[in-house]
C-alpha positions as CSV (number, residue, x, y, z in Angstrom):
1,M,-2.5,14.2,14.5
2,T,-4.2,17.4,14.7
3,F,-2.7,20.3,12.8
4,T,-1.4,23.3,15.1
5,R,1.3,25.6,14.2
6,R,3.9,24.9,16.8
7,N,3.6,21.2,15.3
8,F,3.9,22.5,11.8
9,L,7.1,24.1,13.2
10,K,8.5,21.4,15.2
11,A,8.0,19.0,12.0
12,S,9.3,21.3,9.6
13,A,12.5,21.3,11.9
14,A,13.0,17.8,11.4
15,G,14.4,18.6,7.7
16,F,12.3,16.0,6.2
17,G,11.5,18.3,2.6
18,V,10.4,22.0,2.7
19,A,7.5,22.4,3.7
20,V,5.6,26.1,3.8
21,L,2.9,27.3,5.0
22,S,0.7,29.2,2.7
23,L,-2.4,31.1,4.5
24,G,-4.1,33.2,1.6
25,L,-3.4,35.7,-0.8
26,T,-0.1,37.3,-0.7
27,A,1.2,40.3,-2.4
28,C,3.8,38.3,-4.5
29,R,3.1,38.5,-8.5
30,F,3.3,35.2,-10.4
31,D,6.0,36.7,-12.5
32,D,8.3,35.6,-15.5
33,D,11.3,36.2,-14.7
34,D,13.6,34.0,-16.9
35,I,17.1,33.7,-14.8
36,L,18.0,29.7,-14.9
37,D,16.9,26.9,-16.7
38,V,15.0,24.7,-15.1
39,S,12.0,22.2,-15.8
40,F,9.0,20.8,-13.6
41,A,9.9,17.0,-15.1
42,H,8.7,15.1,-12.7
43,G,4.8,16.9,-12.6
44,V,3.0,17.9,-9.7
45,A,1.3,16.0,-6.9
46,S,-1.4,16.8,-3.7
47,G,-1.9,14.6,-0.6
48,D,-2.9,14.3,3.0
49,P,-6.6,16.2,2.4
50,L,-7.8,17.4,6.2
51,A,-11.3,19.6,5.7
52,D,-9.5,22.9,5.7
53,S,-6.0,22.3,4.3
54,L,-4.1,20.6,1.6
55,I,-0.6,19.5,0.6
56,L,0.7,20.3,-2.7
57,W,4.0,19.4,-4.1
58,T,6.3,19.7,-6.9
59,R,10.8,19.2,-8.0
60,V,12.3,21.8,-9.6
61,T,14.6,20.4,-11.7
62,P,17.8,22.7,-12.4
63,L,19.3,22.1,-15.6
64,D,22.7,23.7,-14.4
65,P,24.4,21.6,-12.1
66,T,26.2,24.5,-10.5
67,T,22.8,25.6,-9.2
68,T,22.3,26.2,-5.4
69,S,18.6,27.9,-5.0
70,I,16.0,28.3,-7.0
71,K,12.9,30.7,-6.7
72,V,9.5,29.0,-6.9
73,Q,5.6,30.5,-7.1
74,W,2.4,28.7,-6.3
75,Q,-1.3,29.3,-7.0
76,A,-4.3,27.5,-5.6
77,A,-7.9,28.5,-7.2
78,T,-11.4,26.9,-7.4
79,D,-11.4,26.8,-10.5
80,P,-9.3,25.5,-13.7
81,N,-9.1,28.7,-15.0
82,F,-7.4,30.8,-12.1
83,A,-9.7,33.1,-12.2
84,N,-10.8,32.6,-8.4
85,I,-7.3,32.6,-6.4
86,S,-7.2,31.1,-3.0
87,H,-3.9,31.0,-2.1
88,N,0.0,32.1,-3.6
89,G,3.2,32.6,-2.5
90,E,6.8,32.3,-3.1
91,T,9.8,30.3,-1.8
92,H,13.1,29.7,-2.2
93,I,14.4,25.3,-2.8
94,S,17.6,23.9,-2.8
95,A,19.5,20.9,-3.3
96,A,19.0,20.4,0.8
97,T,15.8,18.6,-0.3
98,D,16.6,17.2,-3.6
99,F,15.0,20.7,-5.2
100,T,11.5,19.3,-3.6
101,L,9.2,21.3,-2.2
102,K,5.7,21.1,0.0
103,V,3.3,23.8,0.3
104,D,0.4,23.2,2.9
105,L,-2.8,25.3,2.1
106,Q,-4.7,26.4,5.3
107,G,-8.1,27.3,5.3
108,L,-9.7,26.0,2.8
109,N,-13.2,25.7,2.5
110,A,-14.7,21.8,3.5
111,N,-14.9,19.3,0.4
112,T,-13.9,21.8,-1.9
113,T,-12.0,20.9,-5.3
114,Y,-9.0,23.2,-5.5
115,Y,-6.7,23.7,-8.7
116,Y,-2.9,24.5,-8.2
117,R,0.4,24.9,-10.3
118,F,3.8,26.3,-10.0
119,K,6.0,28.3,-11.5
120,S,9.5,29.3,-11.5
121,N,11.8,31.2,-13.9
122,G,9.5,31.7,-16.9
123,K,8.5,28.0,-16.2
124,T,5.0,27.1,-15.5
125,S,4.0,23.5,-14.3
126,P,1.0,21.0,-15.2
127,I,-1.9,22.0,-13.4
128,G,-3.0,19.3,-10.8
129,V,-6.0,18.7,-8.9
130,G,-7.0,18.3,-5.3
131,K,-9.9,17.9,-2.7
132,T,-10.3,18.8,0.5
133,L,-12.2,16.0,3.2
134,P,-16.3,16.9,3.1
135,T,-17.9,17.7,6.9
136,G,-21.0,16.5,8.6
137,S,-23.1,14.2,7.2
138,I,-22.5,12.7,4.0
139,D,-24.1,10.1,1.9
140,K,-21.3,8.4,-0.1
141,V,-16.9,8.6,0.0
142,K,-14.6,6.6,-2.8
143,F,-10.8,5.7,-2.4
144,A,-9.1,4.2,-5.0
145,V,-6.8,1.8,-3.6
146,I,-2.9,0.8,-5.3
147,S,0.5,-0.7,-4.1
148,C,3.8,-2.2,-5.4
149,A,4.3,-0.6,-8.2
150,N,7.7,-2.1,-9.9
151,Y,9.0,0.0,-12.5
152,P,11.0,-2.0,-14.3
153,A,8.3,-5.0,-14.0
154,G,5.9,-3.3,-16.4
155,F,4.3,-0.2,-17.6
156,F,2.3,1.5,-15.6
157,H,-0.9,1.3,-17.1
158,V,-3.0,1.2,-13.7
159,Y,-1.8,4.3,-12.8
160,G,-3.1,5.7,-15.9
161,E,-6.6,4.2,-15.4
162,I,-7.0,6.2,-11.7
163,A,-5.6,9.5,-13.9
164,K,-9.2,8.7,-15.8
165,Q,-11.4,8.6,-12.8
166,T,-13.6,11.2,-11.7
167,D,-15.6,10.6,-8.4
168,I,-12.5,9.4,-6.2
169,D,-12.5,11.3,-3.1
170,A,-8.6,9.9,-2.7
171,V,-5.6,7.6,-3.5
172,L,-5.2,5.7,-1.4
173,H,-1.1,4.1,-1.7
174,L,-0.4,1.5,0.4
175,G,2.8,0.8,0.1
176,D,6.1,-0.1,-2.3
177,Y,5.8,3.2,-4.2
178,I,9.6,2.3,-5.3
179,Y,11.8,-0.8,-5.2
180,E,15.5,-1.0,-4.2
181,Y,16.7,-3.6,-6.3
182,G,19.1,-2.6,-9.5
183,N,18.4,-3.6,-12.9
184,D,19.8,-7.0,-12.4
185,G,17.0,-8.1,-8.9
186,Y,13.7,-9.4,-8.6
187,A,11.0,-8.8,-11.6
188,T,13.6,-6.7,-14.2
189,E,13.5,-9.7,-16.7
190,D,12.0,-8.0,-19.6
191,A,13.0,-4.3,-18.6
192,G,15.4,-4.3,-21.8
193,I,12.6,-5.2,-23.9
194,L,10.0,-3.2,-22.3
195,G,12.3,0.4,-22.3
196,R,11.9,0.4,-18.5
197,L,15.7,-0.2,-17.3
198,L,16.8,2.0,-14.6
199,P,19.2,4.3,-15.4
200,E,23.1,3.4,-15.2
201,D,23.3,6.3,-12.3
202,N,20.7,4.4,-10.3
203,S,20.9,0.6,-11.8
204,D,22.6,-0.6,-8.6
205,E,20.7,-1.3,-5.5
206,I,19.8,1.7,-3.9
207,I,21.5,2.4,-0.6
208,S,22.3,5.9,0.1
209,L,20.0,9.4,0.1
210,A,21.5,10.1,-3.3
211,D,20.8,6.6,-4.6
212,Y,16.9,6.9,-3.3
213,R,16.3,10.2,-3.9
214,N,17.1,9.2,-8.2
215,R,15.1,6.2,-7.9
216,Y,11.9,8.3,-6.9
217,A,13.0,10.8,-9.3
218,H,12.7,8.2,-12.2
219,Y,10.4,7.1,-11.2
220,R,8.5,10.2,-10.9
221,T,9.1,10.7,-15.1
222,D,6.5,8.0,-15.9
223,S,3.8,10.5,-17.7
224,N,0.9,7.5,-16.3
225,L,2.2,8.1,-12.2
226,Q,2.3,11.8,-12.7
227,A,-1.1,11.7,-14.5
228,A,-2.8,10.2,-11.6
229,H,-1.0,12.7,-9.0
230,S,-2.5,15.7,-10.4
231,N,-5.7,14.3,-10.9
232,C,-6.3,13.7,-7.3
233,A,-5.1,13.8,-4.0
234,F,-2.8,10.8,-2.5
235,I,-2.9,9.2,1.0
236,T,-0.2,7.4,1.1
237,V,2.2,5.1,3.7
238,W,5.1,2.9,3.0
239,D,5.7,-0.9,3.0
240,D,9.2,-2.5,3.1
241,H,9.8,-1.5,-0.4
242,E,10.4,2.2,0.3
243,I,13.5,0.9,2.3
244,T,14.4,-2.9,1.5
245,N,12.7,-6.2,1.0
246,D,11.0,-7.6,4.2
247,T,11.6,-4.4,6.4
248,W,11.1,-4.7,10.4
249,R,12.3,-1.7,12.6
250,N,15.8,-3.0,13.2
251,G,16.6,-4.3,9.7
252,A,15.4,-6.2,6.7
253,E,15.5,-9.5,4.4
254,N,17.7,-7.5,2.1
255,H,19.9,-6.0,3.8
256,N,23.1,-7.5,3.8
257,E,26.7,-7.3,5.2
258,G,28.9,-4.8,3.5
259,E,25.6,-2.3,2.9
260,G,26.8,-0.2,5.9
261,E,24.6,0.3,9.0
262,F,20.9,-0.5,8.4
263,S,19.8,2.3,10.7
264,E,21.5,4.9,8.4
265,R,19.9,3.1,5.6
266,K,16.5,3.8,6.8
267,L,17.2,7.3,7.3
268,H,18.2,8.0,4.0
269,A,14.8,6.2,2.7
270,L,12.4,7.6,5.3
271,Q,14.3,11.1,4.3
272,A,13.8,10.5,0.9
273,Y,10.3,9.4,0.9
274,F,9.4,12.8,2.7
275,E,10.9,14.9,0.5
276,W,9.3,13.1,-2.5
277,M,6.1,12.1,-1.2
278,P,2.7,14.7,-0.9
279,I,2.9,13.5,3.0
280,R,2.8,16.0,5.8
281,N,5.7,16.3,7.5
282,V,5.8,14.8,11.1
283,A,8.7,15.9,14.0
284,D,9.5,12.0,14.5
285,K,9.8,10.8,10.9
286,E,9.3,6.7,12.0
287,R,6.0,8.2,13.3
288,I,3.6,7.9,9.9
289,Y,0.5,6.6,11.2
290,R,-2.7,9.0,11.1
291,R,-6.7,9.3,10.9
292,F,-8.5,11.4,8.3
293,E,-12.1,11.7,9.1
294,F,-14.6,11.6,5.9
295,G,-17.8,13.7,7.6
296,N,-20.1,11.1,9.7
297,L,-19.2,7.9,7.2
298,V,-15.6,7.1,7.3
299,S,-13.1,7.0,9.9
300,L,-10.0,6.4,7.6
301,Y,-6.7,5.0,10.0
302,M,-3.7,4.5,8.2
303,L,-1.3,2.2,9.5
304,D,2.4,1.6,9.7
305,T,3.3,-2.2,9.9
306,R,7.1,-1.9,9.0
307,V,9.4,0.8,10.2
308,L,8.2,1.7,14.3
309,A,7.7,-1.2,16.4
310,R,7.3,-4.5,13.6
311,D,9.3,-7.3,15.3
312,E,11.8,-9.5,13.1
313,Q,9.9,-12.0,11.4
314,L,9.7,-15.5,12.4
315,S,10.9,-18.3,10.1
316,Y,9.8,-22.2,9.8
317,A,13.7,-22.8,9.1
318,D,14.1,-21.8,13.5
319,F,11.6,-24.6,14.1
320,D,11.4,-28.7,14.4
321,L,8.1,-29.0,12.5
322,T,8.5,-32.5,12.8
323,S,8.4,-32.6,16.4
324,A,5.5,-32.1,18.8
325,Q,7.9,-29.7,21.2
326,G,9.1,-27.7,18.2
327,Q,5.6,-27.1,16.8
328,S,4.1,-26.1,19.9
329,D,7.2,-23.3,20.2
330,F,6.1,-22.7,16.6
331,A,2.5,-21.9,17.8
332,N,3.1,-20.1,21.3
333,A,6.0,-17.9,19.0
334,L,3.0,-17.1,16.6
335,S,0.4,-15.9,19.4
336,S,3.2,-14.7,22.1
337,P,1.8,-11.3,23.3
338,S,4.9,-9.8,22.8
339,R,5.2,-10.1,19.3
340,A,4.9,-6.5,17.8
341,L,3.4,-5.7,14.7
342,L,1.7,-1.7,15.4
343,G,3.5,-1.8,19.1
344,N,1.8,-0.5,22.0
345,E,1.5,3.3,21.1
346,Q,0.1,2.6,17.6
347,L,-2.3,-0.3,18.7
348,T,-3.7,2.0,21.6
349,W,-4.0,5.0,19.4
350,L,-5.9,2.9,16.7
351,T,-8.4,1.0,19.4
352,D,-8.9,4.6,21.2
353,G,-10.4,5.8,18.0
354,M,-12.2,3.5,16.9
355,T,-13.6,3.2,19.8
356,T,-14.3,6.9,20.3
357,S,-15.2,7.4,16.5
358,N,-18.7,8.3,15.8
359,S,-18.2,7.6,12.2
360,K,-20.9,4.6,9.9
361,W,-16.9,3.3,9.3
362,Q,-13.6,2.1,10.3
363,V,-11.6,1.7,7.4
364,L,-7.9,1.0,7.8
365,G,-5.6,1.6,5.2
366,Q,-2.5,-1.1,5.9
367,Q,0.0,-2.8,4.2
368,V,0.1,-6.4,4.8
369,L,-2.8,-9.1,4.4
370,M,-4.9,-9.6,8.1
371,T,-6.8,-12.3,7.0
372,K,-5.8,-15.6,8.1
373,M,-4.4,-17.2,4.8
374,H,-3.6,-20.9,6.6
375,L,-2.8,-23.4,3.8
376,P,-3.0,-27.1,4.7
377,F,0.7,-28.0,5.7
378,E,1.2,-30.7,3.4
379,V,0.3,-27.6,0.6
380,L,3.0,-25.1,2.3
381,Q,5.8,-28.1,3.0
382,L,5.8,-27.9,-1.2
383,L,5.2,-24.3,-2.0
384,V,8.4,-23.4,0.3
385,S,10.3,-25.7,-1.8
386,L,8.8,-25.0,-4.8
387,Q,10.2,-21.1,-3.7
388,I,13.5,-22.7,-2.7
389,S,13.9,-24.3,-5.9
390,Q,13.0,-21.6,-8.1
391,A,15.5,-19.0,-6.2
392,N,18.0,-21.5,-7.0
393,G,17.6,-21.9,-10.4
394,G,16.5,-25.1,-10.3
395,D,14.0,-27.1,-12.5
396,T,10.4,-26.6,-11.5
397,N,8.6,-28.4,-14.1
398,A,8.4,-31.9,-11.3
399,L,7.2,-29.8,-8.1
400,L,5.2,-27.8,-10.0
401,A,3.1,-30.7,-11.5
402,Q,3.4,-32.2,-7.7
403,A,1.6,-28.8,-6.5
404,S,-1.2,-29.0,-9.1
405,A,-2.1,-32.7,-7.9
406,L,-1.6,-32.4,-4.4
407,F,-4.2,-29.0,-4.9
408,A,-6.5,-30.7,-6.4
409,E,-6.3,-33.6,-4.4
410,L,-6.9,-31.5,-1.0
411,A,-9.3,-29.7,-2.4
412,Q,-11.6,-32.6,-3.2
413,I,-11.1,-34.0,0.6
414,K,-12.0,-30.6,1.5
415,G,-15.4,-30.7,-0.7
416,R,-16.6,-34.1,1.1
417,V,-15.8,-32.3,4.5
418,L,-17.9,-29.4,3.6
419,A,-20.5,-31.4,2.4
420,G,-20.7,-33.7,5.3
421,D,-19.7,-37.3,3.6
422,P,-19.5,-39.9,6.1
423,S,-17.0,-41.6,4.4
424,V,-14.5,-38.8,5.1
425,T,-11.7,-40.9,7.3
426,D,-9.7,-39.3,10.2
427,A,-6.3,-39.2,8.6
428,E,-8.1,-37.5,5.6
429,R,-9.4,-35.0,7.8
430,A,-6.3,-34.4,9.4
431,R,-4.9,-33.7,6.1
432,V,-7.5,-30.3,5.3
433,D,-7.6,-28.8,8.8
434,T,-3.7,-29.5,9.9
435,T,-3.1,-26.0,8.8
436,A,-0.4,-23.6,9.0
437,P,0.3,-19.3,8.3
438,Y,1.6,-19.2,4.1
439,N,3.2,-15.6,4.9
440,L,4.8,-14.9,7.8
441,D,5.3,-11.6,7.0
442,A,1.9,-10.7,7.1
443,W,-0.7,-10.5,10.3
444,D,-0.5,-14.1,10.0
445,G,3.0,-13.9,12.2
446,Y,1.6,-11.0,14.5
447,A,-1.0,-12.7,15.7
448,Y,-2.2,-11.3,19.0
449,E,-2.0,-7.5,18.1
450,R,-4.8,-9.1,15.3
451,E,-6.8,-10.6,18.1
452,V,-6.8,-6.7,20.0
453,L,-7.9,-5.0,17.0
454,L,-10.6,-7.6,16.1
455,G,-12.2,-8.3,20.0
456,T,-11.9,-4.0,19.8
457,A,-14.4,-3.9,16.4
458,I,-17.1,-7.0,17.8
459,A,-16.9,-5.4,21.7
460,A,-17.7,-1.2,20.4
461,Q,-19.8,-2.7,17.5
462,K,-17.8,-1.1,14.3
463,N,-18.3,-1.6,10.9
464,L,-15.0,-2.2,10.0
465,V,-13.0,-2.5,6.6
466,V,-9.4,-3.3,6.3
467,L,-7.8,-2.2,3.6
468,A,-4.3,-4.0,2.1
469,G,-1.6,-4.6,-0.6
470,D,2.1,-6.1,-0.3
471,T,0.7,-9.2,-1.8
472,H,0.3,-8.5,-5.9
473,N,-3.0,-10.4,-5.9
474,G,-6.6,-9.8,-5.1
475,W,-7.8,-11.2,-2.1
476,A,-11.3,-10.8,0.1
477,G,-11.5,-12.5,3.1
478,Q,-13.1,-12.5,6.8
479,L,-12.2,-11.2,9.5
480,V,-12.7,-14.0,12.2
481,T,-11.3,-14.0,15.5
482,D,-9.6,-17.4,17.2
483,A,-11.0,-19.3,19.4
484,A,-9.0,-18.0,22.3
485,N,-10.1,-14.5,21.9
486,P,-11.1,-13.5,25.1
487,I,-13.6,-10.6,24.1
488,A,-15.9,-13.2,21.1
489,A,-14.5,-16.1,20.2
490,L,-15.1,-17.6,16.5
491,Q,-17.0,-14.4,15.2
492,N,-17.0,-12.6,12.1
493,A,-15.1,-8.9,13.4
494,G,-14.8,-7.5,9.6
495,V,-13.7,-8.0,6.5
496,E,-11.1,-7.2,4.4
497,F,-10.3,-6.2,0.7
498,A,-6.7,-6.0,-0.3
499,T,-5.6,-4.9,-3.8
500,S,-3.3,-6.6,-7.0
501,S,-0.1,-4.4,-7.9
502,V,0.2,-2.0,-10.3
503,S,3.3,-3.8,-12.2
504,S,4.7,-6.4,-9.6
505,P,3.9,-10.0,-10.1
506,G,1.9,-12.1,-7.8
507,L,1.5,-15.6,-7.0
508,E,0.9,-16.8,-10.6
509,E,4.8,-16.3,-10.8
510,Y,5.7,-19.4,-8.2
511,L,2.5,-21.6,-9.7
512,A,3.5,-20.6,-13.4
513,L,-0.2,-19.5,-13.9
514,N,0.5,-17.3,-16.6
515,T,1.9,-20.2,-18.8
516,Q,-0.8,-22.3,-18.0
517,G,-3.7,-20.9,-19.4
518,P,-7.5,-19.2,-17.9
519,E,-8.6,-22.7,-17.1
520,V,-6.1,-23.6,-15.1
521,T,-6.2,-20.5,-13.4
522,A,-9.5,-20.7,-12.7
523,Q,-8.9,-24.2,-11.2
524,M,-7.0,-23.1,-8.7
525,E,-8.3,-20.0,-7.7
526,Q,-11.4,-21.9,-6.7
527,V,-9.2,-24.3,-4.9
528,I,-7.6,-21.7,-3.1
529,A,-10.7,-20.1,-1.9
530,L,-11.9,-23.6,-0.9
531,L,-8.8,-24.5,0.9
532,V,-8.3,-21.0,3.0
533,N,-11.2,-20.8,5.7
534,D,-11.5,-17.4,5.9
535,L,-11.5,-16.5,2.2
536,I,-14.1,-15.1,-0.1
537,Y,-12.0,-14.0,-3.3
538,N,-8.9,-14.1,-4.8
539,N,-7.2,-13.4,-8.5
540,L,-4.2,-14.9,-9.1
541,V,-2.9,-13.2,-12.0
542,D,-3.9,-10.0,-13.0
543,R,-2.5,-6.6,-12.4
544,G,-5.2,-3.6,-11.3
545,Y,-6.3,-1.6,-8.8
546,L,-9.1,-1.7,-6.4
547,T,-12.6,1.2,-5.1
548,V,-14.0,0.8,-2.1
549,T,-17.2,3.4,-2.2
550,F,-19.1,3.4,1.3
551,T,-22.3,4.5,1.9
552,P,-23.9,4.7,4.7
553,E,-25.5,1.4,4.3
554,Q,-22.4,-0.8,2.7
555,A,-19.0,-0.9,1.6
556,T,-18.7,-2.1,-2.1
557,A,-14.9,-3.3,-3.1
558,K,-14.7,-3.4,-7.0
559,W,-11.8,-4.9,-8.2
560,N,-10.5,-3.4,-11.7
561,Y,-7.7,-5.0,-13.9
562,V,-5.8,-4.4,-17.1
563,S,-5.2,-6.8,-19.9
564,S,-1.2,-6.7,-19.7
565,I,1.7,-4.5,-18.5
566,K,4.1,-6.2,-20.7
567,T,2.9,-4.2,-24.0
568,A,1.9,-0.4,-24.5
569,S,-1.0,-1.0,-25.7
570,Y,-4.1,-2.8,-23.0
571,E,-7.4,-2.6,-21.9
572,M,-9.5,-3.1,-19.0
573,Q,-10.2,-6.9,-18.5
574,T,-14.3,-6.4,-17.8
575,E,-15.0,-10.5,-17.7
576,R,-12.1,-10.5,-14.4
577,S,-13.6,-7.0,-12.6
578,K,-15.5,-9.0,-9.7
579,E,-17.4,-6.8,-6.8
580,L,-18.3,-7.4,-3.6
581,R,-19.8,-5.7,-0.4
582,M,-20.4,-5.5,3.4
583,L,-23.7,-4.4,4.7
584,A,-23.5,-2.2,7.8
585,G,-24.2,-3.8,10.9
586,Q,-23.3,-7.5,9.2
587,P,-19.7,-8.2,8.7
588,V,-19.9,-10.7,6.5
589,I,-18.8,-10.6,2.7
590,Q,-21.7,-10.5,-0.2
591,G,-21.9,-11.2,-3.5
């Protein structure tokens, strides 16, 4: 999206968070007036950096509930001591935007670090740091990639580690910044012991605007999250839990009868998001997709796969997969050109941008896995049964033992197939070749748009790297076109690197791997990588973050994991870290 003053005014008029243009120095004095009792309890943040602009964010909390308006001042400088101030100003904020403020600094220098702070009623905020984007020919860009931070699930040590990084150009947050559940919801079983319970006035599932605002406010009291925000500019997109689980354009799995109109709940959620996140305001609150240029090296496209255009997820329960007709109907539904994830508008914007971009790397920051995660159908059936049993509080020990045995059996067959063992029977081959998508909420449930995107990358001869979150586990996969792709059949179009979560549990919860020891975990990770054709790497048990470094020669991904989110003390698990890369012009993952 191109910045113009007209666009800014149009976006501000939409009413999603106060945004103030700051064009440089003004005559205002950074004063010490102490009229109201306020605090900067939620820290500061920067985001949406461009070569000449940067969003600054803060919230001033009035300690007197009758307060209706608060004066806030800001300063930005090129040094931490604020000797070289480039921008300053002041404005008033109110309860209309939950006392949050965004300042859009304009006229900045490219590839420059800026320090900023706010002041209100004699109180000064912490100092934050943000960096503008580079222009021209550059040698390196490095991102930290994170997603899925569930406050009650555990400590935010991952944010604390990101706050220690000194060479990150931007933090990409790929969604699930908050979770909508209450204290009795998903992944909350240890919250009381950990001191991570949600407060009484926000302890239920969130639905109203006040609910969403209070949930952000509580998350932003976390010191590790505040430290990460103050250390580096964030570039963010939402996923489903910023609204509610498995959101699509007109509904969600976790929006139920008695919770009002989904459209109203969505508006509340999006308004709170724009108020509380350091993101540039847009005139249409649902069109969050946008592009960032890092010189001639990286074109970064931040996509929305949730709110704007997504069709409702398919369900295996809607098809009779025991019959040939049901299987055919399911296959046709998966590949239907009418099924949208991005939608025509966003997909056209993306493919046009990729085709005309002169950057070395085309990078997609988005939510859900694009790699084909197809498992043998026998495994899929058993995993579905296991999830249903767990959801209903049943005894899953027998199913877990059955799953372990089945995984081992099929892995042994798949190994023989790959080795060219002539004794493999047709029936055995069919057991490992008859596969289906594990997660219909991911790109696997919207195959047509994936083929358009991958075909475009091949036809335009672009270096494509897709970044993903959502699953809570670390993955790396080859992005391979389908046999029926009209542009290029069965070709590598690029690679995908997916980050683990900040705190939300992953596949290890369903498979009970966190109770079976590292040997069982290692075996299961090897088995899944063997059974899923396009999968190169997986980590099924650890919480962490991803860094991706781009140079003209290669893109290097490194997965970093913390030892625990269930204890206040932790260390980095160097033995579990993993590094993989893609060489420019060679869309194949290399160790």
